[in-house]
N, C-alpha and C positions, 0 to 999 in steps of 0.2 A: 504494500500500500504506500502510495506517495505521501510524504510529509513535507511540510514547508520549511524544513531545516535548510538554511542557506538562502532563502528568499528574503530580499531586503525589506525591512519594515520601518526603518527610521524615517523615511520620507513621508510616511503616513501615520506616524505614531500619534499625532494630534487628534486623530479621529476616534480614539478610545474615549467615548463620551458617556455621560449618564443617560440611561434609557428611562422611559416612563416606568413607574413602579410595577405595573402589570407585566411589562415586557422584561424588565430586569429580573423579576421573580421567576419568570419562565426560563430565562437564560441560566440562572444559577442552578435551577433544578436539573438542567440537561447537561451542564458541563461536566466532563470527566476529570478525575484527579490529575491526569497528565496532560490535559489540554491547555495550551497557551493561547491567550487571546492575541490575535494580530490586529483586529479592529472590531469595534461595535459602533454602529451608526444608527442614530435615531432618524428615521426617514419621515414620511408623512405621519400624521397622527395615527397611533396604534399600529405602526409598521416599523420594523427594524431589520437591519442586515448585519450579520456577525460572521467574521472569519476567524477560525482557530487553526491550530497546527494541522489538523486533519480534516476539518469540515467547514462548509459554509452553511449558515443557518438563516432561514427566512422566518421571522416571527410576525404574527398577526394577532393583535389584541381583539377583545370582544367586539369593539366597534367595527372591525373589519371582518370578523369571522361570521360564517353563515349561522343563522339562528342565534346570534349573540354568543357563540362559543369561540374562545381564543384557541389558536393552534400554531404549530410550527412545522416547517419542513426542513429536513436535514439531508445534506448531500455530502458524501465523501469527496475530498478534493480530487481523487483519481477518477471520479465519475463525471467530472465537469468536462464538457466538450468545448464550450465557449460561453460568453456572456452576450446577451442581446441588449442594445441600447436604443432608446428612443428619446430624443431631446426636444424640449419645448422651451420657450422663454421662461427662465427662472426655475425650471424643473428638469430632472433627468429620470427616466424610467429604466431600471436595470433588472433583467431577468436572468436566472441561472438555467443554462441549457445543458441538459444531459440527454441520454438516449430516451429516457422516459418522458421528460418534459418537452422534448422535441415533438412528441406525438400529441401533446396537449395544445389547447388553443389559448392564445393571449387575447382577452376581451378587447375589442376595438375602442369602446367608449367608456369602459368601466375597469380601468387597470387595477384598481384596488381589489378586484375579485380574483386577480391572478395570484394563485397560491405559491408561485415560485418567483415572484418579482416584487420590487418595492419602488416607490417614487421618492426621490430625494430632492430637496429644494436647494436653491442658491448655488454658490460656487462649490459647496461640498459634493453636489451631484456630479459636476464635471470632473472634479479631482478624484472622486471615487471611480468614475468610469476610466480615467487615465490609469489609475493604479491597477484596476482589474484587467485592463488590456495588457499591462506588463505581466501580471500573474498568468494570464492566458498564454502568453508567449513563453514564459518560464516553464509552465506545465507541458507545453508542446515539446520544448527542448528536452525535458526530463523523460518524456515518453519515447521520443526519438532515440535518445541515448540507450534507454533500457531495451528497446526493441532491436536495436542494432548490436548491442554488446552484451546484454545480460540475458538471464533466463526469460523466455517468452511467457507472458501471463496467460492463464487459461480463463476463457470467458464463456458465457452462455449467450449466443446471439439471440436477439429477439425474433420470435415467430419462426424459428428454424428447427426442424427435426434433426437431431444429431444421431448419426448411426452408431451402433455398438463399437466401442474401441476407438472412436473418433473424437478428437478434441479441436477446439477453435481458439485462435489467438487474437484475432482482430476482426472487427466489423466497422465499416465506415460508410457514410452516405456517398453514393456514386451515381453518375449518369452514364448509361450504357450507349456507346456509339457502335453502329454496324456499317460495314462497307456495302454500299448499294450502287447498282448500275443506273445511271441517269442518261437518257438519250436526248440530244439536242441537235439542231441543224445549224451549220456554219457555212459561211461563204455565199449566203443567199442574197437576193436583190429585191428591193421593193418595187422596182420598175418605175414607169412614168404614168402619171395620172393625166388623162386628156378629157377636157370638157366636151360633151356631145349634145348637150341641151341644158335647159334651165334646171339647175339643181341636180343634174346627172353627170357623172364622170365615169370614164372607162379607163381601167388600169391595164397597161400592156408592158411586156418585158419582164414581169416578175418571175423570179425563180426561187424555189424552196431551199436550195442549197443541198449540202451533203449531210447525211445522218451520221452523227458521231456519238459513240457510247463512252462515257467517262465513269470511272469508279470513284465515288466520294464517300467520306465518312459522315453519317448523319445521326443526330441524337435520336435514339429509339425509345428509351424508357428511363425512369428515375427510380431509385430504390436503395438497397443496402448491399454492400459487397463484403462477404465474410471470407477470411483466410483461415483454413484449417490444416490439419496434419496430413490429409489425404486429397483434398480438393479445394477449389474456390467456388463459392456459391453467390450468384447474384439473384436477389429477390426484388422484383419490381412490381409496379402496378399492373402491367400487362404481360410481363415476361419473367420466367424463372429459368436460370441457367445453372447447371452443375458441371464443373469442368474438372475431371480427375487429373491428378498430377501426372499420371502415366501418359496422358495425351498431349501434354504441353511441350512444345518444341523450343519456343523462344519467349523471353520476357524482356520488354523494353520499358525502362522507368523514366518518367518525366517529372518535372517539378509539380505537376498538377494531375498526376494519374499514371496509368500503366497500359501497355499494349501486350496482349497475350496472343501468341501464334500457335495454332493447332493445325496439323496437316489436314489437307482436304476440307478446310473450313475457312469461311471469310474472316478477315481480320476483326478482332474484338478489342475495342478500346474502352477503358473505364476512366472517366474523369472524376477525380476526387479533389479534396482541398489541399493535399500535399503529396509527397512522394513515399510516405510511410508504407502504404499497402504494397507497393512494388518492391520496396526494400525487404520487407518481411517475406514476400513470396520468393524472391531470389535467394534469400537466406535459407528457406526451407528446401528449395530445389537444389541448393549448393551451386548456384550459378554465380560466377565471379562478377 
């Protein structure tokens, strides 16, 4: 489990503030004996955001809770994929995005109902957003180093049936691109338009040109790409792909995705947010 040892806190130490009594009591009940506070921020009334050594915590008091019930949501640091920010004059809305919360909906006009986000007023909102952007980059670097150099973590991909004896190490959001044949005409001429009467024109000399077929990569579906010990699996809205390692001939890694080559099959390209999926796949296949 990732812990924030080594992540700089001095630049944001002033944000350890006193929370509303209800929120402070909730926080003290949930803190573990070994958890160190990085920050605790009083957001909008009855809302707070807390970062500790191992968790980020969203607290909602009774004023914000459904049916007048206070509650909190707790996310391990290593569960965080990113933070989502929405800025307005004098306020900043910040949501914690994990695999689970990415499937949930952020209310468009009632952000206080979002159980994994808070609204922070004034300059504290923008400075918090800047700090969390640094945290997001730091977490990404830690994950990249661990996936390249350390033991691969075992995960349970969402909505994927794992076969006996099979384990998975990574799943990321991805767009699947497929090579498709596109036919177009080149070298044609529109000819000359000749008037033959009031409001009537006759076109002569037009030619359609030569039919040419080009192979292009087009976005086909969006979903999740999982990297396992025996295969890679793409699960999309319209398409599901399972590619056994034994069929993979080539893997090309890009800064925003990977291309997988399988004999007698069209090129498959998966666009992701970074190069991690390709690096892990090449590591498992022992491709230098």
